[in-house]
C-alpha atoms as one frame of an Amber mdcrd trajectory, in Angstrom:
protein
   0.000   0.000   0.000   1.271   3.459  -0.891   1.551   5.795   2.101   1.904
   9.533   1.533   5.067  10.859   3.152   3.776  14.403   3.495   0.845  16.042
   5.228  -1.233  19.086   4.407  -1.566  21.650   7.178  -4.945  23.360   7.016
  -5.330  27.081   7.572  -8.942  28.003   8.260 -10.744  31.313   8.366 -14.430
  32.033   8.551 -17.074  34.697   8.392 -20.387  34.742  10.236 -23.575  36.104
   8.647 -27.223  36.479   9.618 -29.228  33.831   7.750 -32.832  34.827   8.438
 -33.554  35.599   4.758 -31.520  32.733   3.292 -32.548  29.141   2.571 -30.382
  26.069   1.885 -32.009  25.561  -1.518 -31.458  29.153  -2.654 -27.821  29.100
  -1.525 -27.211  25.804  -3.281 -28.734  27.109  -6.512 -26.473  30.172  -6.356
 -23.304  28.123  -5.901 -23.771  24.989  -8.001 -23.260  26.635 -11.415 -20.176
  28.474 -10.175 -18.521  25.459  -8.494 -18.661  21.923  -9.905 -19.480  19.029
  -7.557 -21.216  21.223  -4.989 -23.026  19.147  -2.366 -25.838  19.777   0.120
 -26.563  18.036   3.438 -29.617  18.856   5.539 -31.609  17.388   8.416 -35.143
  17.663   9.726 -34.683  15.379  12.718 -37.399  15.900  15.298 -35.025  14.934
  18.112 -33.627  18.432  18.585 -31.196  21.265  18.168 -28.061  19.219  17.470
 -29.485  18.245  14.086 -30.625  21.728  13.079 -27.725  22.350  10.683 -27.380
  22.500   6.931 -24.024  22.103   5.171 -23.160  23.207   1.645 -19.682  22.316
   0.368 -18.076  23.614  -2.816 -14.755  23.759  -4.650 -13.268  20.258  -4.058
  -9.470  20.277  -3.712  -8.701  16.614  -2.964 -10.341  13.239  -3.427 -10.096
   9.519  -2.659 -11.571   7.044  -5.128 -11.619   3.240  -4.962 -12.886   0.987
  -7.744 -12.049  -2.699  -8.240  -9.134  -2.420  -5.770  -7.617   0.523  -7.697
  -7.070   3.590  -5.491  -6.841   7.055  -7.048  -5.866   9.923  -4.754  -5.756
  13.591  -5.692  -4.163  16.139  -3.369  -4.378  19.936  -2.984  -0.865  20.467
  -4.369  -1.829  18.846  -7.678  -0.234  15.477  -6.993  -2.079  12.346  -8.102
  -1.323   8.884  -6.744  -2.699   5.652  -8.168  -2.048   2.187  -6.756  -3.668
  -1.221  -6.491  -4.509  -2.705  -3.095  -2.493  -5.876  -2.468  -5.384  -7.069
  -0.323  -8.950  -5.691  -0.603  -9.123  -5.545   3.207  -6.508  -2.765   3.079
  -9.210  -0.392   1.822 -10.035   0.704   5.379  -6.414   1.581   6.107  -5.977
   3.319   2.743  -8.947   5.631   3.319  -7.855   6.342   6.897  -4.297   7.148
   5.749  -5.701   9.547   3.162  -7.765  11.307   5.822  -4.775  11.443   8.153
  -2.710  13.273   5.529  -4.705  16.424   6.412  -3.694  18.096   9.661  -6.093
  20.600  11.178  -6.531  22.226  14.540  -9.174  20.779  16.858 -12.656  21.859
  15.846 -14.015  24.112  18.598 -17.409  24.559  16.943 -20.334  22.291  17.907
 -20.894  21.439  14.229 -19.021  20.297  11.117 -16.432  22.676   9.694 -14.282
  20.406   7.504 -13.604  16.814   6.551 -14.340  14.234   3.867 -17.751  14.071
   2.209 -18.777  11.152   0.036 -20.241   7.675  -0.266 -19.739   3.919  -0.237
 -21.881   1.746  -2.496 -23.417  -1.494  -1.276 -20.817  -3.556  -3.152 -18.022
  -1.853  -1.183 -18.713  -4.618   1.345 -16.361  -6.791  -0.735 -13.515  -4.688
   0.788 -14.706  -5.445   4.318 -15.977  -9.026   4.235 -15.100 -12.251   2.409
 -17.976 -11.966  -0.010 -18.304 -11.537  -3.758 -20.854  -9.105  -5.188 -22.144
  -9.350  -8.762 -20.566  -6.915 -11.254 -22.011  -3.456 -11.671 -24.580  -2.753
 -14.356 -23.336  -0.106 -16.815 -26.547   1.872 -16.320 -26.030   2.238 -12.545
 -22.244   1.879 -12.360 -20.710   4.529 -10.069 -17.598   4.808  -7.893 -17.568
   2.153  -5.174 -15.942   4.459  -2.604 -15.548   8.171  -3.277 -14.759  11.046
  -0.909 -13.817  14.671  -1.506 -12.240  17.418   0.591 -13.591  20.923  -0.046
 -12.193  24.443   0.147 -15.456  25.989   1.301 -17.880  24.587   3.875 -20.972
  26.655   4.614 -22.773  25.793   7.849 -26.247  27.138   8.652 -27.652  27.002
  12.190 -31.407  27.125  11.681 -32.247  27.593  15.355 -30.127  30.739  15.615
 -30.439  31.874  11.979 -26.654  32.033  11.721 -24.513  31.180   8.700 -20.779
  30.467   8.746 -18.566  30.510   5.652 -15.451  28.422   6.318 -12.527  28.689
   3.933  -9.789  26.070   4.195  -6.388  26.449   2.601  -4.200  23.376   2.372
  -0.471  23.941   2.588  -0.261  27.159   0.550  -1.615  30.029   2.673  -0.425
  32.784   0.327  -3.336  32.514  -2.085  -6.004  35.183  -1.933  -9.084  34.538
   0.179 -12.335  33.799  -1.603 -14.734  34.314   1.318 -15.940  37.660   0.016
 -16.736  36.080  -3.356 -18.785  33.351  -1.632 -20.612  35.974   0.421 -21.483
  37.961  -2.713 -22.834  34.835  -4.397 -24.900  33.924  -1.326 -26.420  37.399
  -1.066 -27.181  37.616  -4.780 -30.943  37.819  -5.210 -30.902  36.144  -8.613
 -30.136  32.518  -9.353 -30.907  30.268 -12.320 -33.691  27.701 -12.104 -34.529
  25.005 -14.613 -37.555  22.837 -15.234 -38.051  19.101 -14.825 -40.176  16.810
 -16.969 -40.889  13.077 -16.812 -39.976  11.387 -20.094 -41.154   7.791 -19.563
 -43.396   5.549 -17.531 -41.954   3.769 -14.505 -40.272   0.447 -15.238 -38.845
  -2.215 -12.918 -35.977  -4.652 -13.280 -38.393  -7.470 -12.321 -42.113  -8.105
 -12.757 -44.554  -8.406  -9.860 -44.665 -12.172 -10.286 -40.878 -12.418 -10.417
 -40.727 -10.379  -7.208 -43.299 -12.631  -5.578 -41.063 -15.598  -6.434 -38.046
 -13.847  -4.871 -40.006 -13.138  -1.685 -41.162 -16.755  -1.502 -37.587 -17.917
  -1.986 -36.575 -15.698   0.928 -39.324 -17.221   3.087 -38.131 -20.711   2.105
 -34.549 -19.864   3.153 -35.862 -18.664   6.502 -37.960 -21.801   6.948 -34.898
 -23.982   6.244 -32.825 -22.041   8.761 -30.356 -20.654   6.203 -31.134 -17.176
   7.604 -33.455 -15.732  10.226 -34.260 -12.752   8.035 -33.354 -11.570   4.534
 -33.909  -8.224   2.796 -34.380  -8.605  -0.978 -35.009  -5.434  -2.981 -36.552
  -4.257  -6.216 -35.346  -1.514  -8.565 -37.431   1.005 -10.490 -36.483   3.728
 -12.958 -37.897   6.634 -14.979 -36.373   8.752 -17.713 -36.521  12.523 -17.410
 -35.526  15.800 -19.000 -34.265  18.884 -17.205 -33.085  19.450 -13.643 -33.442
  16.600 -11.146 -32.701  19.017  -8.296 -36.413  19.824  -8.494 -37.122  16.224
  -7.473 -34.929  16.721  -4.414 -36.760  19.948  -3.587 -40.075  18.113  -3.755
 -38.775  15.155  -1.742 -37.423  17.265   1.143 -40.862  18.857   1.418 -42.906
  15.664   1.087 -40.680  13.429   3.225 -38.621  15.441   5.756 -36.101  13.081
   7.359 -33.019  13.081   9.596 -30.787  12.807   6.512 -31.478  14.927   3.437
 -28.698  15.087   0.846 -27.878  16.080  -2.716 -24.414  15.071  -3.982 -23.551
  16.207  -7.504 -20.646  14.370  -9.141 -21.263  15.562 -12.685 -21.668  12.210
 -14.436 -24.025  11.027 -11.698 -25.939  12.456  -8.757 -27.095  10.855  -5.504
 -29.898  12.456  -3.528 -32.465  11.348  -1.037 -34.324  11.565   2.232 -33.082
   8.775   4.486 -34.529   8.029   7.919 -31.694   5.808   9.108 -28.079   6.153
  10.242 -25.486   3.771   8.859 -23.345   4.492  11.915 -22.449   7.550  13.969
 -18.995   7.756  15.584 -17.796  10.667  17.704 -15.066  10.852  20.345 -14.859
   7.082  20.679 -18.619   6.533  20.977 -20.577   4.710  18.265 -24.314   4.548
  17.574 -26.527   2.482  15.294 -30.265   3.141  15.051 -31.892  -0.008  13.596
 -35.176   0.611  11.806 -37.303  -2.480  11.308 -41.046  -2.674  11.235 -43.048
  -0.675   8.711 -46.737   0.221   8.454 -48.224   2.563   5.889 -49.640   5.859
   7.164 -53.274   6.665   6.430 -53.188  10.470   6.743 -55.622  10.327   9.670
 -53.921  10.950  13.043 -56.284   8.739  15.035 -56.013   5.899  12.545 -52.228
   6.282  12.491 -52.106   6.067  16.293 -54.064   2.795  16.134 -51.741   1.546
  13.389 -48.705   2.456  15.506 -50.013   0.363  18.390 -50.729  -2.497  16.016
 -47.152  -2.208  14.735 -45.828  -2.396  18.310 -47.964  -5.460  18.994 -47.335
  -7.257  15.689 -45.324 -10.445  16.410 -43.778 -10.612  12.924 -42.600  -6.985
  13.016 -41.329  -7.391  16.596 -39.386 -10.540  15.706 -37.787  -8.746  12.774
 -36.886  -5.779  14.954 -35.382  -7.910  17.735 -33.152  -9.744  15.241 -31.796
  -6.499  13.806 -31.181  -4.950  17.220 -29.223  -8.075  18.159 -27.306  -7.828
  14.879 -26.407  -4.184  15.634 -25.171  -5.219  19.085 -23.083  -7.991  17.552
 -21.604  -5.711  14.856 -20.639  -3.039  17.398 -19.138  -5.655  19.730 -16.471
  -6.467  17.142 -14.686  -3.176  17.888 -16.517  -1.841  20.964 -16.859  -2.511
  24.678 -19.920  -1.798  26.825 -22.490  -2.188  24.049 -26.051  -1.490  25.182
 -29.516  -0.730  23.838 -30.419   2.814  24.906 -33.858   3.059  23.264 -35.959
   0.108  22.167 -38.853  -0.052  19.679 -39.630   3.644  19.587 -42.458   4.547
  17.208 -41.434   7.211  14.677 -43.717   8.784  12.091 -42.619   9.729   8.578
 -44.620  11.178   5.711 -45.863   7.871   4.301 -44.833   5.206   6.825 -44.537
   4.426  10.530 -41.310   2.764  11.697 -40.039   1.068  14.839 -36.618   2.473
  15.780 -34.065   1.490  18.445 -30.747   3.012  19.505 -27.696   0.792  20.139
 -24.484   2.385  21.446 -20.948   1.212  22.163 -17.622   2.553  23.417 -14.788
   1.878  20.984 -11.871  -0.223  22.138  -8.593   1.585  22.619  -6.490   2.162
  19.466  -9.188   0.845  17.111  -9.216   2.517  13.689 -12.712   4.063  13.653
 -13.102   3.132  10.001 -12.625  -0.503  10.975 -15.792  -0.128  13.035 -17.502
   1.263   9.940 -16.348  -1.815   8.028 -17.508  -4.127  10.836 -21.042  -2.732
  10.654 -21.349  -2.333   6.858 -23.811  -2.744   5.273 -26.608  -2.180   7.759
 -28.384  -5.324   8.891 -31.684  -3.651   8.023 -30.598  -3.779   4.357 -29.174
  -7.307   4.382 -30.593  -9.603   7.062 -29.303 -12.006   9.701 -26.918 -13.725
   9.842 -25.593 -10.930   7.676 -22.963 -12.861   5.701 -25.360 -15.642   4.680
 -28.079 -13.122   3.861 -25.799 -11.122   1.567 -24.696 -14.250  -0.304 -28.315
 -15.219  -0.891 -29.325 -11.668  -1.876 -26.607 -11.627  -4.513 -28.056 -14.827
  -5.996 -31.683 -13.696  -5.761 -31.423 -10.156  -7.157 -31.074  -9.652 -10.899
 -29.031  -6.431 -10.762 -26.258  -4.851  -8.724 -27.555  -2.588  -5.944 -25.108
   0.255  -6.666 -25.692   3.015  -4.070 -28.834   1.396  -2.599 -28.031   0.000
   0.851 -24.671   1.763   0.875 -23.774   4.812   2.958 -23.449   8.541   2.259
 -22.324  11.422   4.445 -19.373  12.915   6.305 -16.234  11.857   8.163 -13.610
  14.088   9.741  -9.866  13.729   9.347  -9.581  11.662  12.557 -12.314   9.166
  11.680 -15.424  10.549  13.366 -18.195   9.371  11.087 -21.818  10.267  10.357
 -23.470   8.582   7.376 -27.000   7.796   6.321 -27.998   4.479   4.841 -28.752
   5.112   1.169 -32.463   4.324   1.248 -35.326   6.534   0.029 -32.589   7.561
  -2.389 -32.329   8.393  -6.075 -29.363   7.720  -8.339 -29.494   9.985 -11.388
 -27.399   8.932 -14.368 -27.790   9.584 -18.093 -31.153  11.318 -17.596 -32.589
   8.342 -15.752 -33.700   8.222 -12.126 -33.063   4.873 -10.411 -34.663   4.118
  -7.047 -35.029   0.982  -5.007 -36.651  -0.474  -1.899 -36.557  -3.749  -0.011
 -38.525  -5.663   2.581 -37.574  -7.667   5.650 -38.583 -11.243   4.892 -38.910
 -13.755   7.756 -40.469 -17.197   8.048 -43.883 -15.720   8.927 -43.898 -13.207
   6.057 -46.905 -12.942   3.760 -45.856 -12.500   0.134 -48.455  -9.877  -0.798
 -47.755  -7.836   2.355 -44.029  -7.772   1.606 -44.714  -6.780  -2.003 -46.834
  -3.878  -0.756 -44.106  -2.789   1.691 -41.947  -1.809  -1.291 -44.703   0.487
  -2.555 -45.159   2.026   0.900 -41.446   2.830   1.166 -41.291   4.314  -2.330
 -44.492   6.357  -2.080 -42.675   9.577  -1.162 -40.150   9.183  -3.994 -42.840
   8.564  -6.588 -44.814  11.539  -5.315 -41.685  13.736  -5.483 -41.200  12.889
  -9.158 -44.766  13.941  -9.925 -44.571  17.152  -7.868 -41.215  18.128  -9.429
 -42.887  18.704 -12.791 -44.829  21.611 -11.302 -41.881  23.393  -9.662
């Protein structure tokens, strides 16, 4: 493995503005045409103030890319390094070494100011576990692991209506500051907007009957004891013309969630409204929030309250939830001590569904690479099943196409390994003027085929509605 023998000291300056007349969407629209690969991260988590921040990052200066064991690193000084991993399991160390090549002062702000922003696809698990994933489909083929470091990070505190523009300079501090330029762009009252139009009917990679057969096969595997639970999925797609950012705008309104994101990589875009953490790591503490158990919302509060109680009392949904909480405890235990369940089977309401959510926490063992803990818990059990390794092997045989970003992770990590990523569910992949979106269902021995088939539609209801609404924006 190639190890960089230099490090990039980071000089940071910032400017604070009042943000009472500014919105994340308007700021993003003002910056995206000026800076390629601009990204947006938001949250509408009902749990409180700590999640009341929006981040907009622009002007990438460094990147880490991993595809088929080939690592490509780009650095702020213009250097490019390319090498092949001698062992796929070295991916964790390679990414951590890349992050460690940036040296910054301790962040004294109670929010993100700098770090690596990017994603891992579902098939990145082949770097973490002894498992083979089917080759990518050309139509949904994207980078398996891709992270970027940005010059500008804009943080908006919505509770205080404050906006911070952070400018980071890497190594060369003599270059002229661009904060004033960013401020001018943000305060500009004019920004370009483009339309969006659906160009085809929705199509799926499998028929309803083929999906029924897959679900039944999953039930059969559970009945035989091959797995306790398995999470097969189904892909859909629609062609479009125009600006898919309008779909994101509609989705964030229709389905506000703890993780809202829009990552623009030029040749492809990933955006969504995810309710679930992949894993959260900060100061040696790790959290997983398993979501398992899904009922469709009716739109009537009293009926939804009855449905929530039925969800709590449903033996099939409870069994599924217990298995995935136990799986989270087991995954964390690989690199953590003192693992415990802090919250269990909490009912949470989203725009179109009701979920059961738990919170499992652990204290990392001394000297553990935090990214090893990410690898230990990837992908989420709620997207694979239990036992996870057997479930993933069976999923790869049962599904007719590579999952790409679905079931992977997307978000932020700092230069020391603190990590906060969403699971890529309720998520669109946009490539070649086609929107791809996917959902799965937790199949157990007591599953009913038609109910599981309908669960896919319940989970995708907000995404389908967002596509329709986007045409009118």
